[in-house]
N, C-alpha and C positions, 0 to 999 in steps of 0.2 A: 394381380388380378386373378390369383387362384380362386376359385370358389370354395367357399369354407362352410361346411355343414353347420358349425357352430352359429352362424348369424341366423339360422332357421330355427334354432331352438327359442320356445317361448320363454324361458327362464333366463335368457341373455339379456341381463339389464332391462327386462321387460320391454323388449323391442317388439311393437306389434306386428311390423311388417318387415320382411326380409330386405336387406340392403346389399348392394354389391360391395364384395371386399376388394376393392382396387387397391393399388399401390399408391395414389396420389393423396397426400396430406399436406395442409399448409397450417403453420401455426401463425397466427396474425393478432395485431392488436387495433383497439378502437378508443377513441376519445369521444365521448357522449354519442357512443353508436356509430361514429364515422371512422372508416377504415383508415389506417395511418401506416401500414406496412406490414409486411410478413415474410417467412422463410418456408421453403420446403424442407422439412428435417431430414438430418442425415439417418439413414436405415440402421438401426442399433440391433444386433442380434444378441438375444438375452442368453445366459448360460443354459445349457441342457437343449437348446433349440437346435434344429437340423440334424445334428449328431452329437450328442453329449459328450462323446468321446474326444471330440475337438477340443474341448474346453478344460483340459486337466494336463497340467495345472496353469495353463495361461487362460485369459479371458479374451473376448471378442472386442473389438474397438468400440470404445464408449461404453461398455456395459456396466462399469463401475464408476464411471465419471461421464455422465450424461452431458452430451454437447450443448453450450447455450448460444444463443444468438442476439446480435445486437440490433437495435432499430434506433436511428438518429431522428428524434421527435423536434428539433429545433425548428423545421419549417411551419410546424403547427404551435408555436408557442404563442400566437396570437390567440388561439382558442381559450387559453388557460390564464390571461392576464387581466381579467375583468373582474377579480376580487370575489367570484362566485365559486361554489363547489363542483367539481367536475368528475366524471366517471371514467376511469380508464379501464377497459375491457381487454380479456384475452380469449381466443377461442381457436378450434381446430376445424378446418374445413374437410369434409368429406371422411369423417370419421364416427365411430360409434362413441357413446357416451362413458367410455373407460378412462379417458384421457386426463390425466393430472398436470396441470400447467401453473407456473409461477413465475414472478418477475421482480426484478429490482429497478426502481425509477432512480436515475442518478441526476440530480439538480446541482447548478452551479450558481451562486449567489454573487451578484456584483455589489460589492460593499462602496463602491467609489460613485454610484449613481442614486440621485434620488429617486428615480423611477425608470424602469425598461419598458421600452414600446416595441411593438412587433406586429407584422402584418403579413398575409400571405402574397405570394406572386404566382406560383402555378401549382396546380392539382391535377396530375394526369394519372389515373388508376383504372384502365378499362379492365373488363372481366378476362381472366386467365382463359386463353384458348385452349379447349379440351378436344382430344380425338379418342374414339374409343372403338375398337374393332375386336369382334369375337366370332369365331366359328368352332362349334363343339358338335361332335358326334359321339356320345357317350360311350367310354369315358375318354376318349381322346380329343383333340382339339388344340386351338390355340386362341390368345386373347393378347391384346396389345392396348397399352394406355400411353398417350402423349399428352403433355402440357407444356404450355410455354406462355410467358407473360413478361411484360415490360411496364414499368411505372417509374415516375417521376414526379417529385415534390420539392418546392422551394419557397423560402419566406425570409423577409428581412427582420433584423434584430437591432434597435439602436440602444447602445449602452455607452458604457465609459470609453471604449476603444473605438467608437464611431458607429457609423451605420453598416453593418455588413449582412451579405446575403449567403444562405446556405441552400445548396442545391443537393438532394439525394437521388441518384439513379440507381435502379435496381433490375436486374433481368435474370429470369430463371427458366430453366428448361429440363424437363423429365421425360423419360421414355423407359416403360417397363413392359417386357414381353415374357409370355409363358407358353411354353410348347409341351404337350403331353401326347406319348406316343406309345405304340405296342400294347395297347389295351391298358393303358395306365401305368406300365412298367417303367417307362422312361420319362422323366421330366428335365426340363431346361428352363431356367429363369435367368434372363438378362436385364439388368437394371442400371440405368445411367442418370446421374443428378448433375446438373451444371448450374452455379449460380455466379453472378458478379455484381458487387455493389460499389457505387462510386460517390463519395462525399465531398464536395468542392466549396471551399469557403471564397468568397468574392467580396471586393469592395468596387462599387460601380460595375464596370464591365471587365475588371481586371482580376484574374483569380491570383489568391494568395497561397493557399494551401490545399492539398488535395490527398485524400486517402482512398486506397482501392484494395478491396478483398475480393479474391476468386476461389471458389471451391469446385473441386471435381471429384465425384464420388461414385465410380463403378462398383458393379457387384454381378458375380455369375454364380449359379448353384445348378449342379449337375446331378441327378440320382437316377439310378437304376436297381431295378429288384430282380435279383437273380434266384431261380429256384432250382436249388441243386437236387439232383435225383436222389430220391430216398432220405432228403434232408430238409431242414428248415429253410425258410426264404430268408435271404439276406438282402439288405438295401446297401449300396455302395453309393458313396458321396463324394463329390469334389466341390470345393468352395474357393472362389477369389474374391476378396473385400478390400477395399482400399479407400484411404482418405487423404486427398491432396489440398492444402490450402497455401495460399500466397497472399500476404498482405504488405502493400507497399505504402510509403509515406513520401510526400515530396512537397518542397516549398519554392515559391517563385522566386524569393530574394537569393536563398542559399544556393539554390540550382542543384542541389544534391537529393538523391533518393535512396532511401533505406528500405532493406526488403527483408521480411521473414517468410522461411519457407518450411513447410512441414509435410512429410510423405510417411503415411503409416500403412502398412500393407500386410494382409494376411493370406496365406495359401494353406490349404487343409485338405486331406483325403482320408477315408476310413470306411469302415464296413460296420453294420449292426444288425442284430436279428429284427425282423419285422414284428412290431409288437413289443419291443423293449427285450432288455436282458443283457445278453453277451455282446460285446463289440469291441472295435479297436479304432483307433486314430491317431494321425499324425499332422503336425503343424509347423509351419515357418512363418515368422512374424519379422519384419523389417521396420525400423523406425529411424527416421533422419529428421533432423530440424538444424536450420541455419538460420543466423541471425547476425548479419555484419560479420565480425570477426569470430564470433562464437558459434560452435556446432556440436552436435551430439549425434551419435549414431549407435544403434543396438540391433543386433540379430540374435533371435532364439529360435531354437528347433526343438520340438518335442515329440516324442513317441512313447506309446504305452503308458501314458501317465506320469512321464519323467522328462526332464529337461536333458537333453542330449548334447545341447551346444547353447552357450551364452557368450557371445562377443561383443565388446565394446569397442568404439573408435574415437579418436581425437580428431580436430580438424586437420591435422598434419597427416593422419593415416588416412582420412577421406580423400584429401587432396593427392596423396599416392596412388589410392585406388582408382581415382578418376583418370 
C-alpha cells in the first residue's frame, strides 16, 4: 500500500483517474463471465528492484521462473458439455492494465464412454473481505490492507469409472502493512500471504482421494536513509523473502499419504546512493526440497557481486544436520 506517484501520471497507461496502489491482487478465471476460482499471486521481486546490488549474481525468488497457479475446473464441467462454444477468461483484480496473463487448459478425454454427463452440486464464492486502514501526515504515516476469502465448488461427473463428485475448497489470507517514519527516512514493509487448497474426489458420500496444497509467503523490507555529514545520502536496506509450499496426496484405500515440501528463502542487506550509482550488497539464499525419499538442499551466499559460498547437501547430510 505504498503511495506511488507513477499512478498519478496521465501517461501511465492512459489512466484517467488515480488509483490506490495497494498490495492486494488476485489472478482469476471465468467461464462465460462466471467466476470459477483464483489465487493471490506470490510477490516476485524483479532484478534491480529495492537494491540492485542484491541481485548480482543471484536472482530473487521467481524472477526468471514466474510461479504458475492451478485451478481445478472439474466442478464446472457441466457448463461446457452442451456442444456450444464457450469463453474462458482471465483477469487480475485491483491491478492497473499492465498485467500479461496466460493459461493452459488441460483436458482428459474418456475414450471408453459414448457420452460424459455432468452437473453442479454447490457453488459458494462470496466476495473477498477487504480491510483498509491508512493514517498519513506527510510524509510519515502508515497503511494496512487485509484480505480474507473462502470458496467452495463441487460437481458430479458420470463417465466410464462411474459417477464421481469433485469438491474444491480454497482459503486465502493476506496482510500488508507499510510504516514510514522520521520524515520519510525510515520505511518498513511487512507482507504475509497464506493459501490453502483442497481437492477431494468422492463416490456418494465416501471420499476416494484427496490433494491438499498449502502456501506461506512472508516478506519484510526495511530501508533507512542516512545523511552523512558532508557526504551524499545513503539508503540502507534489509530484506527477508520466503516461499514455503507443501503438497500432500492421499487415497482412502491405500491409506498412505505422500508429501512434497519446498522452502525457498532469501536474506539480503546493503547500501546504495540515493538516486543511483555506487552501492554494495550481500545475500544468503537457502533452497530445500523434499519428496518422499528424494531431497535436495542448496545454500548460496554472495557479497560484492561474487559468490562466496555455494554448498549442496544430500538427503543423508540434511538428516545429519537435523
